[in-house]
C-alpha positions as CSV (number, residue, x, y, z in Angstrom):
1,M,53.1,-167.9,-121.2
2,D,49.4,-166.9,-121.9
3,G,48.5,-168.4,-118.5
4,D,50.9,-165.9,-116.8
5,N,49.1,-163.0,-118.4
6,N,45.7,-164.2,-117.2
7,N,47.0,-164.7,-113.7
8,R,48.7,-161.3,-113.6
9,R,45.5,-159.7,-114.9
10,K,43.3,-161.4,-112.3
11,G,45.8,-160.4,-109.6
12,D,44.0,-157.2,-108.8
13,T,43.6,-156.8,-105.1
14,K,41.1,-154.8,-103.1
15,V,43.9,-152.5,-101.8
16,G,45.3,-152.0,-105.3
17,L,41.9,-151.1,-106.7
18,T,41.3,-148.7,-103.9
19,L,44.6,-147.0,-104.5
20,R,43.8,-146.7,-108.2
21,I,40.5,-145.0,-107.3
22,L,42.4,-142.5,-105.0
23,V,44.9,-141.8,-107.8
24,A,42.1,-141.3,-110.3
25,V,40.4,-138.8,-107.9
26,Y,43.6,-136.9,-107.6
27,V,44.1,-136.7,-111.4
28,L,40.5,-135.4,-111.7
29,Y,41.3,-132.9,-109.0
30,L,44.4,-131.7,-111.0
31,A,42.2,-131.3,-114.0
32,Y,39.8,-129.2,-111.9
33,G,42.7,-127.0,-110.9
34,L,43.7,-126.5,-114.5
35,I,40.1,-125.7,-115.4
36,Q,40.0,-123.0,-112.7
37,G,43.2,-121.3,-114.0
38,F,42.3,-121.7,-117.7
39,G,40.8,-118.2,-118.0
40,E,44.0,-116.6,-117.1
41,T,46.0,-118.1,-119.9
42,T,46.5,-116.8,-123.5
43,G,47.8,-118.0,-126.8
44,N,49.7,-121.3,-127.1
45,D,49.6,-121.9,-123.4
46,R,45.8,-122.1,-123.6
47,I,45.9,-124.8,-126.2
48,L,48.4,-126.9,-124.2
49,I,46.4,-126.5,-121.0
50,A,43.2,-127.5,-122.9
51,I,45.0,-130.7,-124.1
52,A,46.2,-131.4,-120.6
53,I,42.7,-131.0,-119.2
54,G,41.3,-133.4,-121.8
55,I,44.0,-136.0,-121.1
56,F,43.5,-135.7,-117.3
57,L,39.7,-135.9,-117.5
58,V,39.8,-139.0,-119.9
59,A,42.5,-140.8,-118.0
60,G,41.2,-140.1,-114.5
61,G,37.6,-140.9,-115.5
62,A,38.6,-144.2,-117.1
63,I,40.7,-145.3,-114.2
64,L,38.0,-144.3,-111.8
65,I,35.2,-146.1,-113.6
66,L,37.1,-149.3,-114.4
67,S,38.5,-149.7,-110.9
68,A,35.2,-148.8,-109.2
69,K,33.4,-151.3,-111.4
70,K,35.8,-154.1,-110.5
71,L,35.6,-153.2,-106.8
72,I,31.8,-153.1,-106.8
73,R,31.6,-156.4,-108.7
74,K,34.2,-157.9,-106.4
75,E,36.5,-158.8,-109.3
76,Y,39.6,-158.9,-107.2
77,V,41.7,-161.5,-105.5
78,D,41.5,-161.8,-101.7
79,A,44.6,-162.9,-99.7
80,D,42.9,-166.2,-98.9
81,E,42.2,-167.0,-102.5
82,E,45.8,-166.2,-103.5
83,T,47.1,-168.7,-100.8
84,G,44.7,-171.3,-102.1
85,D,45.9,-171.0,-105.7
86,E,49.5,-171.2,-104.6
87,K,48.9,-174.6,-102.8
88,Q,47.3,-176.1,-105.9
């Protein structure tokens, strides 16, 4: 069962990592939009929006950094490698 988790974790593809990067950029863009409208809010809404901004920045930044790092280091499975593993 532990082998399944290792294979699943190593199953990142180039397309999957690229999509994660695009999602991370979108989440960061949403945080930017919240930051722009932050000055117009008051009271409890201000606290909730500040929390949302923090979550979006941390999550988007983490996804972006980790996925870009894997993509740059080529820590992903190509289609050819997947086929080779299945034959063995």
